[in-house]
C-alpha positions in Angstrom: -15.0 -44.8 229.3 -14.6 -48.3 227.9 -11.2 -49.8 227.3 -10.3 -50.7 223.7 -10.6 -54.4 224.4 -14.1 -53.9 225.7 -15.1 -52.1 222.6 -13.8 -55.0 220.5 -16.0 -57.4 222.6 -19.0 -55.2 221.8 -18.2 -55.4 218.1 -17.8 -59.2 218.2 -21.4 -59.6 219.4 -22.6 -57.9 216.3 -20.3 -59.3 213.6 -17.0 -61.1 213.2 -14.2 -59.0 214.6 -10.7 -58.6 213.2 -8.2 -59.9 215.7 -5.8 -56.9 216.0 -2.6 -57.8 217.7 -0.2 -54.9 217.3 3.4 -56.0 216.7 5.4 -53.2 218.1 8.9 -53.2 216.6 11.5 -51.1 218.4 13.8 -51.1 215.4 11.7 -49.1 212.9 14.3 -46.3 213.1 17.0 -48.6 211.6 15.0 -48.7 208.3 14.7 -44.9 207.8 17.8 -44.5 205.8 16.9 -47.4 203.5 13.4 -46.0 203.0 14.7 -42.5 202.3 17.4 -43.8 200.0 14.8 -45.8 198.0 12.7 -42.6 197.8 15.6 -40.6 196.4 16.3 -43.3 193.8 12.7 -43.6 192.8 12.4 -39.8 192.5 15.5 -39.6 190.3 14.1 -42.3 188.0 10.7 -40.6 187.8 12.4 -37.2 187.1 14.2 -38.8 184.1 10.9 -40.3 182.8 8.4 -37.6 183.6 10.4 -34.5 184.3 8.9 -31.9 186.6 5.3 -32.6 185.6 4.2 -32.7 189.2 4.7 -29.0 189.5 3.4 -28.0 186.0 0.3 -26.5 187.5 2.0 -24.6 190.3 1.4 -24.8 194.0 -2.3 -25.5 193.8 -1.7 -28.4 191.4 1.0 -29.8 193.7 -1.4 -29.6 196.7 -4.1 -31.4 194.7 -1.6 -34.1 193.8 -1.0 -34.6 197.5 -4.7 -34.5 198.3 -5.5 -37.2 195.7 -3.1 -39.6 197.3 -4.5 -38.9 200.8 -8.0 -39.3 199.5 -7.2 -42.8 198.1 -5.8 -43.9 201.5 -8.7 -42.4 203.4 -11.2 -44.1 201.1 -9.5 -47.4 201.5 -9.3 -47.2 205.3 -12.6 -45.6 206.2 -15.3 -48.0 207.6 -17.1 -50.1 204.9 -20.7 -48.9 204.4 -22.1 -52.4 204.7 -19.7 -53.6 207.4 -18.4 -50.7 209.7 -16.1 -53.1 211.6 -13.9 -53.5 208.5 -12.0 -51.0 206.3 -13.6 -50.1 203.0 -10.6 -51.5 201.0 -10.4 -54.8 202.8 -12.2 -57.9 201.7 -14.1 -60.2 204.1 -11.4 -62.9 203.8 -8.7 -60.4 204.8 -10.5 -58.2 207.2 -8.8 -55.0 208.3 -10.2 -52.7 211.0 -11.0 -49.2 209.8 -8.1 -46.7 209.9 -5.5 -49.5 210.7 -3.0 -48.5 208.1 -0.3 -50.9 209.3 -2.6 -53.9 209.2 -3.8 -52.7 205.7 -0.2 -52.8 204.5 0.2 -56.3 205.9 -3.1 -57.6 204.4 -2.5 -56.0 201.0 0.7 -57.5 199.7 0.3 -56.1 196.2 3.0 -53.8 194.9 0.3 -51.4 193.7 -1.6 -51.7 197.0 -1.8 -49.2 199.8 1.9 -49.2 200.3 2.2 -47.7 196.8 0.0 -44.8 197.8 2.0 -44.3 201.0 5.2 -44.2 199.1 3.8 -41.9 196.4 2.5 -39.5 199.0 5.8 -39.5 200.9 7.8 -38.9 197.7 5.5 -36.1 196.6 5.9 -34.4 200.0 9.7 -34.7 199.5 9.3 -33.0 196.1 7.3 -30.2 197.5 9.7 -29.5 200.3 12.7 -29.7 197.9 11.0 -27.3 195.6 10.4 -24.9 198.5 14.1 -25.1 199.4 15.2 -24.6 195.8 13.0 -21.5 195.6 14.6 -20.1 198.8 11.3 -20.2 200.8 12.7 -22.4 203.5 15.9 -24.3 204.3 16.6 -27.8 205.5 16.8 -28.3 209.2 14.2 -25.5 209.8 11.5 -27.5 211.6 8.8 -26.2 213.9 10.3 -28.0 216.9 13.7 -26.4 216.4 13.0 -23.0 214.9 12.5 -21.1 218.1 9.4 -19.5 216.7 6.6 -19.3 219.3 3.7 -19.8 216.7 4.8 -21.1 213.3 2.6 -20.4 210.3 -0.7 -22.3 210.6 -0.1 -23.4 214.1 -3.2 -23.1 216.2 -1.8 -24.2 219.6 -2.9 -27.2 221.7 -6.0 -25.4 223.1 -8.2 -25.5 219.9 
């Protein structure tokens, strides 16, 4: 099995390669409260403007709303059909490797760029879970890793 850097060398012989140098930051956890707070503020503003339109078509509509956001990110990050070494949503001047969501965020500094889709998806997920709590289907703090259930709904195990 080749190492990642050897794969990049192979790609560079065929076309210009994106220099990927991950910047690992140990302090991402310090930003969680700020991100969550901005989500809550953004959702409160949207609720005043749009009401509960996101759940107007029920659970299927809510799922489709989530799927649409995921589809947008997937389309932007999949390999470009004419240049598989770069993401579909990147331009040759700002090359991003396929599926590298962090590099795509860095390269696309637009407010309506991929970060907007990430924020929207995260906020929609919060709405869905909050609605489930409001309906009494679940409660906060009831996560798979701390429920004590052997096989939560939909869990297929690690041996798939």
